[in-house]
C-alpha positions as a Markdown table, in Angstrom:
| # | Residue | x | y | z |
|---|---|---|---|---|
| 1 | Met | 4.1 | 2.5 | 12.7 |
| 2 | Ala | 5.3 | 6.2 | 13.0 |
| 3 | Ser | 3.6 | 6.9 | 9.8 |
| 4 | Cys | 0.3 | 5.4 | 10.8 |
| 5 | Arg | 0.3 | 7.7 | 13.8 |
| 6 | Ser | 1.3 | 10.7 | 11.6 |
| 7 | Asp | -1.4 | 9.8 | 9.2 |
| 8 | Ala | -4.2 | 9.9 | 12.1 |
| 9 | Ala | -2.8 | 12.9 | 13.5 |
| 10 | Ser | -2.9 | 14.9 | 10.2 |
| 11 | Glu | -6.1 | 13.8 | 9.7 |
| 12 | Ile | -7.4 | 14.9 | 12.9 |
| 13 | Arg | -5.8 | 18.3 | 12.6 |
| 14 | Gln | -7.7 | 18.8 | 9.4 |
| 15 | Met | -10.9 | 17.3 | 10.6 |
| 16 | Leu | -11.0 | 19.3 | 13.9 |
| 17 | Thr | -10.8 | 22.9 | 15.0 |
| 18 | Met | -9.5 | 24.3 | 18.2 |
| 19 | Arg | -12.8 | 25.8 | 19.0 |
| 20 | Glu | -14.5 | 22.4 | 18.7 |
| 21 | Val | -11.9 | 20.6 | 20.8 |
| 22 | Ala | -12.0 | 23.4 | 23.7 |
| 23 | Glu | -15.8 | 23.5 | 23.7 |
| 24 | Arg | -15.9 | 19.6 | 23.9 |
| 25 | Tyr | -13.9 | 19.7 | 26.8 |
| 26 | Gly | -15.8 | 22.6 | 28.6 |
| 27 | Phe | -13.8 | 25.7 | 27.7 |
| 28 | Ser | -15.9 | 28.6 | 26.0 |
| 29 | Pro | -13.5 | 31.1 | 24.1 |
| 30 | Asn | -14.6 | 34.5 | 23.8 |
| 31 | Arg | -15.3 | 36.1 | 20.4 |
| 32 | Asn | -11.7 | 36.9 | 19.8 |
| 33 | Gly | -10.8 | 33.3 | 20.4 |
| 34 | Tyr | -9.3 | 33.6 | 24.1 |
| 35 | Ile | -9.7 | 31.5 | 27.2 |
| 36 | Gln | -8.2 | 31.3 | 30.7 |
| 37 | Cys | -5.2 | 29.0 | 30.3 |
| 38 | Pro | -5.7 | 25.6 | 32.0 |
| 39 | Phe | -1.9 | 24.8 | 31.9 |
| 40 | His | -0.8 | 27.2 | 34.5 |
| 41 | Arg | -2.0 | 28.7 | 37.9 |
| 42 | Gly | -2.9 | 32.4 | 38.8 |
| 43 | Asp | -4.4 | 32.9 | 35.2 |
| 44 | His | -7.2 | 35.6 | 36.0 |
| 45 | His | -7.8 | 36.8 | 32.5 |
| 46 | Ala | -7.9 | 35.0 | 29.2 |
| 47 | Ser | -4.2 | 34.4 | 28.0 |
| 48 | Leu | -4.6 | 31.3 | 25.9 |
| 49 | Lys | -5.6 | 32.2 | 22.2 |
| 50 | Phe | -7.3 | 29.9 | 19.8 |
| 51 | Tyr | -5.9 | 30.4 | 16.2 |
| 52 | Pro | -8.7 | 29.1 | 13.7 |
| 53 | Asp | -6.7 | 29.3 | 10.6 |
| 54 | Ser | -3.7 | 27.3 | 11.6 |
| 55 | Gly | -5.8 | 25.1 | 14.1 |
| 56 | Gly | -3.4 | 25.7 | 16.9 |
| 57 | Phe | -3.2 | 27.5 | 20.1 |
| 58 | His | -0.7 | 29.8 | 22.1 |
| 59 | Cys | -0.7 | 31.1 | 25.8 |
| 60 | Phe | 0.9 | 34.6 | 26.3 |
| 61 | Gly | 1.2 | 33.7 | 30.1 |
| 62 | Cys | 2.9 | 29.8 | 29.9 |
| 63 | Gly | 4.3 | 29.8 | 26.5 |
| 64 | Ala | 2.2 | 26.3 | 26.0 |
| 65 | Gly | 1.0 | 26.1 | 22.3 |
| 66 | Gly | 0.7 | 23.6 | 19.6 |
| 67 | Ser | -2.0 | 21.9 | 17.7 |
| 68 | Val | -5.3 | 20.2 | 18.9 |
| 69 | Ile | -3.5 | 17.0 | 19.8 |
| 70 | Asp | -0.9 | 18.8 | 21.8 |
| 71 | Phe | -3.7 | 20.8 | 23.8 |
| 72 | Val | -5.3 | 17.3 | 24.6 |
| 73 | Met | -2.0 | 16.1 | 25.6 |
| 74 | Arg | -1.2 | 18.7 | 28.1 |
| 75 | Leu | -5.1 | 19.0 | 29.3 |
| 76 | Phe | -5.2 | 15.3 | 30.1 |
| 77 | Gly | -1.3 | 14.7 | 30.9 |
| 78 | Ile | -1.4 | 11.7 | 28.2 |
| 79 | Thr | 0.9 | 10.9 | 25.5 |
| 80 | Phe | 0.7 | 11.6 | 21.7 |
| 81 | Arg | -0.9 | 8.2 | 20.7 |
| 82 | Gln | -3.2 | 8.4 | 23.8 |
| 83 | Ala | -4.5 | 12.0 | 22.7 |
| 84 | Ile | -5.1 | 10.6 | 19.1 |
| 85 | Val | -7.0 | 7.7 | 20.5 |
| 86 | Arg | -8.9 | 10.1 | 22.8 |
| 87 | Leu | -9.8 | 12.4 | 19.9 |
| 88 | Asn | -10.9 | 9.7 | 17.7 |
| 89 | Ala | -13.2 | 8.4 | 20.2 |
| 90 | Asp | -14.5 | 11.7 | 21.7 |
| 91 | Phe | -15.5 | 13.3 | 18.1 |
| 92 | Cys | -16.4 | 9.8 | 16.5 |
| 93 | Leu | -13.9 | 10.1 | 13.6 |
| 94 | Asn | -13.7 | 6.5 | 12.9 |
| 95 | Leu | -10.0 | 6.5 | 12.2 |
| 96 | Thr | -8.9 | 3.0 | 12.0 |
| 97 | Glu | -5.8 | 1.7 | 13.5 |
| 98 | Gln | -3.6 | 1.0 | 10.6 |
| 99 | Arg | -1.0 | -1.4 | 12.4 |
| 100 | Pro | -1.3 | -4.8 | 10.2 |
| 101 | Ala | -1.7 | -8.0 | 12.4 |
| 102 | Pro | 1.0 | -10.2 | 12.5 |
| 103 | Pro | 0.9 | -12.4 | 9.5 |
| 104 | Asp | 0.0 | -16.3 | 10.2 |
| 105 | Ala | 1.7 | -19.1 | 8.6 |
| 106 | Glu | -1.0 | -19.4 | 5.9 |
| 107 | Gln | -0.6 | -15.7 | 4.9 |
| 108 | Ile | 3.1 | -15.9 | 4.6 |
| 109 | Ala | 2.6 | -19.2 | 2.4 |
| 110 | Leu | 0.0 | -17.4 | 0.4 |
| 111 | Ala | 2.2 | -14.3 | -0.1 |
| 112 | Arg | 5.3 | -16.6 | -1.0 |
| 113 | Lys | 3.0 | -18.4 | -3.7 |
| 114 | Arg | 1.7 | -15.1 | -5.0 |
| 115 | Ala | 5.4 | -13.9 | -5.4 |
| 116 | Arg | 6.6 | -17.3 | -7.0 |
| 117 | Asp | 3.5 | -17.0 | -9.5 |
| 118 | Lys | 4.5 | -13.4 | -10.4 |
| 119 | Lys | 7.9 | -14.5 | -10.9 |
| 120 | Ile | 6.8 | -17.4 | -13.1 |
| 121 | Lys | 4.2 | -15.3 | -15.1 |
| 122 | Lys | 7.1 | -12.8 | -15.9 |
| 123 | Ala | 9.5 | -15.7 | -16.9 |
| 124 | Val | 6.6 | -17.1 | -19.0 |
| 125 | Ser | 5.9 | -13.9 | -20.6 |
| 126 | Ala | 9.8 | -13.4 | -21.6 |
| 127 | Ala | 9.9 | -17.0 | -22.7 |
| 128 | Tyr | 6.6 | -17.3 | -24.7 |
| 129 | Pro | 7.9 | -15.3 | -28.0 |
| 130 | Ile | 11.1 | -17.3 | -27.9 |
| 131 | Val | 9.3 | -20.4 | -28.0 |
| 132 | Ala | 6.6 | -19.4 | -30.4 |
| 133 | Ala | 9.5 | -18.5 | -32.5 |
| 134 | Ala | 11.3 | -22.1 | -32.1 |
| 135 | Tyr | 8.2 | -23.8 | -33.1 |
| 136 | Arg | 7.5 | -21.4 | -36.2 |
| 137 | Glu | 11.0 | -22.5 | -37.3 |
| 138 | Cys | 10.7 | -26.1 | -36.5 |
| 139 | Tyr | 7.4 | -26.0 | -38.4 |
| 140 | Glu | 9.0 | -24.3 | -41.5 |
| 141 | Ile | 11.9 | -26.6 | -41.6 |
| 142 | Ala | 9.5 | -29.5 | -41.5 |
| 143 | Lys | 7.5 | -28.3 | -44.3 |
| 144 | Tyr | 10.9 | -27.4 | -46.5 |
| 145 | Phe | 12.3 | -30.5 | -45.6 |
| 146 | Ser | 9.3 | -32.8 | -45.7 |
| 147 | Pro | 10.0 | -36.5 | -46.6 |
| 148 | Val | 10.4 | -37.3 | -50.5 |
| 149 | Ile | 10.3 | -40.6 | -52.4 |
| 150 | Gly | 13.7 | -41.2 | -54.1 |
| 151 | Thr | 14.4 | -42.8 | -57.4 |
| 152 | Asp | 14.9 | -46.3 | -56.1 |
| 153 | Gly | 11.2 | -46.0 | -54.5 |
| 154 | Lys | 12.4 | -45.4 | -50.9 |
| 155 | Ile | 11.2 | -42.4 | -48.7 |
| 156 | Ile | 14.1 | -40.2 | -47.9 |
| 157 | Ile | 13.8 | -38.5 | -44.5 |
| 158 | Arg | 16.5 | -35.6 | -44.1 |
| 159 | Pro | 17.9 | -35.1 | -40.7 |
| 160 | Glu | 16.7 | -31.6 | -40.2 |
| 161 | Tyr | 13.1 | -32.9 | -40.9 |
| 162 | Ala | 13.4 | -35.5 | -38.1 |
| 163 | Asp | 15.2 | -32.9 | -35.8 |
| 164 | Ala | 12.3 | -30.4 | -36.3 |
| 165 | Val | 9.5 | -33.1 | -35.8 |
| 166 | Lys | 10.8 | -34.4 | -32.6 |
| 167 | Lys | 11.2 | -30.9 | -31.1 |
| 168 | Met | 7.6 | -29.7 | -32.2 |
| 169 | Pro | 5.5 | -31.8 | -29.8 |
| 170 | Met | 7.6 | -30.4 | -26.8 |
| 171 | Leu | 7.3 | -27.0 | -28.0 |
| 172 | Glu | 3.5 | -27.4 | -28.6 |
| 173 | Asp | 3.3 | -28.5 | -24.9 |
| 174 | Trp | 5.2 | -25.4 | -23.7 |
| 175 | Leu | 2.9 | -23.3 | -25.7 |
| 176 | Glu | -0.1 | -24.8 | -24.1 |
| 177 | Arg | 1.1 | -24.3 | -20.5 |
| 178 | Phe | 2.4 | -20.9 | -21.2 |
| 179 | Arg | -1.5 | -20.1 | -22.6 |
| 180 | Gly | -2.9 | -21.7 | -19.5 |
| 181 | Arg | -1.1 | -19.2 | -17.1 |
């Protein structure tokens, strides 16, 4: 949450000048950027200076200083977060609260499914070349050791051929499943 606030704070500091903020809240800086300080009593001359380059302010009477957010915090006696919300509303900055809503059961289930699918996809991408190589090997063995007819007229089936032919349907099924992912 702290990073969300600091993001909004940095955006506000970039978007707003001290002069804009002061004028919005009823202060009119002179041509040198000074106003009478609203933070201490007895100031009969302009002692609070706005710095256009840095976007900050400093009072030479009471020592108050800071950014546009600090100015609003002191001016209205509010917290940092409240100052950000107020500036956002008063200047129509349309900065959104980036606090995520707590996940519901459906979102948690969806996140878990995505994590599982990602894990499966990674495993499949690692396994596919291995299964494809095993299939090619079985195919080559089946081709090389294909059944032959012996001298007595009987068909001779070598064990290598039988093993390869038994494995090929399972490997084909795996390859089809991997292609579908």
